Residue, then its C-alpha position, 0 to 999 in steps of 0.5 A: m830762863t837761858a836762851v839761844v840767841s839767832v839772827w837772818a844774815p841770808a847772804a853772810h858767810q860768817i856771823e859771830l857771837v859777841l859778848p863785850g867784856r869777856g872777850v868772847r867772839e865765837p861762830m855761830v851756827a848756820a841753820e835753814r833760810g838764812w838764819w844763824r844761831s848762837a851755839r851758847e844759851l845766854a842769860p837774861g840781862t847779857d849783853y850780845a852783838f853780832a859781826v857779820d863776815g868779820g865786820e863790826p859788832r851790831p846790835d841784834p836786829r831784833s834786839p829787845w834791849q839797847p841799855a847803851g843806846v842804839h849803837g851799843p850791844s844788845r841785852t837779853f830780856d825775858t818777857a816772862a818774868h814780869a808778874w801780870s796782875d791783870g788776869a782779870w782784863a777782858g780788853r778794849s776795842s778802839l772801836g768808839a773808845v775815847i783815846y788819849e794821845l801822849h808822848v812819854g818824854t813830855f808828858t811829864p817832868e821825868g819823862t819815863l814810863d813809870a812817872a806817866a803810870e802815875r798820871l794814869d788817874h787823872l785820864v781816869g777822871l777824864g773818862v779816857d778809855m785808851v791811852e796811846l803811846m807815841p813810839v817807844a822804839a829805841f831811837p838815838g839820843r835821849a829826846g825825839w818823838g820816836y819816829d826815826g826809831v831803829a831797834l824796833y824790838a826794844v823800848h827806849e832807855p829813857y823811858g825805862g827800857p822794856a820793864a817799865l813798859q810792862r808796868f805802864v801797861d800793868a798800871a793800865h790795865a788795873r785802871g780799866l785802861a785799855v793801852c794803843l802803842d805806835v809802831v813805825y814799819n815804814h821806815l827806819g831812822p838814819s841813824g844807828n840802822y845797820l838791818a841792811e848789813f845783816g839782809p835784803y831789808f829795804t829795796e830800791r824798786h820803791h822809795t819813800p820821802w825816807g830813801a829806799a822802802v823797806n822790802l815787802d814785795g821782793d822774792d826775798a822779803g818773807e823774813v822782812r815781812a815775818f820781821l814786822v808781823d813778828n814784832a807786831l805780835r810781840w807787842l801784842r802778845d808779851f806786852h799785853l797791849d791792846a792795840l797798835r798805831l801803824d804810821a803812815v801805812h799809805a808808805l809801805l810800798d807793797d805790790s805783792p798778791r796779798h798786801l803786808l797789812a792783811e797779812l799782818s790783820d789775820a795774824v793779829a785776829e788770830l792771836s785775839g783768839s788765842v789770848g781771849r781779848p780783842l786786839s785793833l789795828i788802828a793805820e794812819s793813811d792818807l789814802n782816804d780809802v775804805r779799803m783800809v778798814t774793810p775785813t780781809d775776807a771782803g778783800g780789804l787790808g782789815m784795819t779796826a780803825q784808820w785816822d781821818d784827818d779830814v775832820h781836823h782839817a775842817l775843824h781847825a780851817l773853819l774855826t781858826g781861819e787859817r788856808h795854807g797848805y792842806y788847809a786850802d780846801f777846808g774852811s767852811v760850814e759846808t765842808l765841816v758838815k760833809a766831813l762830820r756826814d761822809v768822812f772824807v772830804h776829798d772822796g773823789t773830788y780835787s785836792s787842791f794841796r796834791g794838785q789831782d783828785w783824791g781819795a774814794p766815798a766811804p759808803a753810808e753802812t760802813d760803821r763810823r767808829r772806824f774812823v779815828v778823829f780829833a782836833q790835835d795830835h803830834d803831827q798837826v800841832g807839832n808841825r807847826a813853825l812854833g808847835d803851837r796849840p789852837s789854844r794860842v789862837l782859839s777862845p775857850g768857847r771855839l775850844a769847846v765847840s772843837a771838843a764837842l764835834v769831836l767827843l759827841g760825834p759818831y767817829t771814835p774820838m781822840l784827845f792829845m794830852g794837854e788838850e782837855w784843859g787848853a794846855t799853853t805849852p807847845f809840842l815842838y819838834f826836837t831830836d837829839h842826834d849827833p852833831e853832823l846829823g843833827a845840823l842837817v836835821r837843823q837845816g831841814r826844818t828851817q827849809e821845810f818852813g820857809g814857804h808856808g806863810w808863817a810869818e803872815l799866819y804869825g804876824g811877824p818873821v819867825e824863828v823855827p826853834d832848834p830841834q837839837s836845843p835841850e831847851t825846845f825839848a824842856r819847853s814841850r813838857l806839859d805844865w801840870e800846875e795849869p789843870a788847877r787854874p780857873e781858866h783851864a779847870r773850867l775847860l777840863e770839866f767841860y771835857r770830863s762832862l762830854v766824856r760822860l755823856r758820851h759813855t752814858e747816852p747810847d745814841l752817842a756811842a753809835g756809828e752805825r748809820p744812821a749815826v749822825d744827821l746835821a743842820a748848819d747855816q753860816t752861823w751855827l750847826v746842829m747835830h742830831r744824835g738819836a735823842l740827843d741834839v748837840v748844838v753849836a753857835l760857831t761865831d762871837a755874836g752866838a746865834t738863833v738856832p731853830l728846832p723842830t717842833a715836838d708834840a712832847g714839849a720843849p727839850e731839855v739842855v742837859l750841858a752847855w759851854g756859854e749861856t742859852d735861851l730856850a724858847h718857851d715853844g722849844t722851836s729855837l734856842t739862843v746860844q752865846g758865841p762862840g757855844v755849845a748846848v747839848l739838847r735831849s728831846a722831850 
């Protein structure tokens, strides 16, 4: 189907349509509100670019396809050409779903969406409900995490381009898996970002760690906001995605009367009604403020859910003993109990890492499924000096404890690729920039880790892997031979059993209060979930845990990691440590 292409360039005197290889460079037609439209229609698969006031040809800010990389011409793409087979797909909300985060480039040896689709049966066997893809918007080079994307409407060509994303979503839906896409609206990468040549996409009124902020609240911000909202709707509508994860929304600096997130939430809710299936928005927020997940009609920002880093920090610091950086305020059993019970550890309390009071309490009535928790994610692994996973230092028993508290708790659980078998492959920070920018990234990465106490943590001097080295990227690929090895297969089966319990026990799926009650001392913790108790021994010595007596008799051990010994009268349980036992009341 042929189509007219258009571009927003409100200050331009002339915009030319450039068709590379055809010798075509012709004026476009000025339209309303700063838009320009082509005089000719382009067939699907046509390469094109725009020249602003006689300048160099640039990719379309809304380019659907960048087959020659982020500096090359755009290519038209007909999203309606895919023959979808998911007509019976009813959708899946993110609330309470078991989410699985993966990076397309390192999930498989091939590093493509089609190859990732071939591994979906593994996720089905694990019991995953929703696959979360790290960003696929086109970014410079071949390898990268995707958070430096610059063509937000395109799909990274080395992953297979836009058609491959449609095939992946179709294949996931055929297996009963929902798909969430990580999108980055708070900044663009430094290489291939030509938006400022077209219009006021950025503003010096606000600054973020990446420089001038995206222009969300200026008098000229209307089309910039539409650029982002339209992008989100396009992924959900034309690629049949079920959810979007919004990166670092605290960096969306917006002083307008209606925050961009509220506008986006209402637009997605309208689309959800139109397509007849649930659509979710999951925010990564550092604010520890439930306004993020409060409905817009109650004065909130309307996100379906938000990430809760405090649960990760409380788990990781307790189980590993690490106290550097932002782990300084975490590490006690009491802090873990607070995180599992109250959502945020910093809920108005003093944060030594930030040097100020931080956050606000989460009301007891807030559905705990609105908070996504994890023991691992791409940031918490990849932003370590050596990209090492908890499996480097934690015993299988401690990994089992961590898994049980995440998967059987009241929150929405998320796993990071390979976690389920205790993967030993690192997930490093890698890039593929041009030499000049690559040198700056390499230097910055080294400086970033200079003062974090990594030498003490790792037991000696640390040489940070070169992000630009192909070897750094290659080392980050999952080893799919590991799950079959006995030491990994046992942990994988335990993860499967935990997920199976979550799916079959209604008390474990509940997020409304009373969703969880907890008891603990320094060697053990019990998480009460209705008729089930999750008992964990936190130390190598194990623990004897007191249990409430019940006239109905002793509880049943339905799942365990490590040996257990239940007293005849049901008043205590001894668990080999570190270990886990899940009990069902008699």
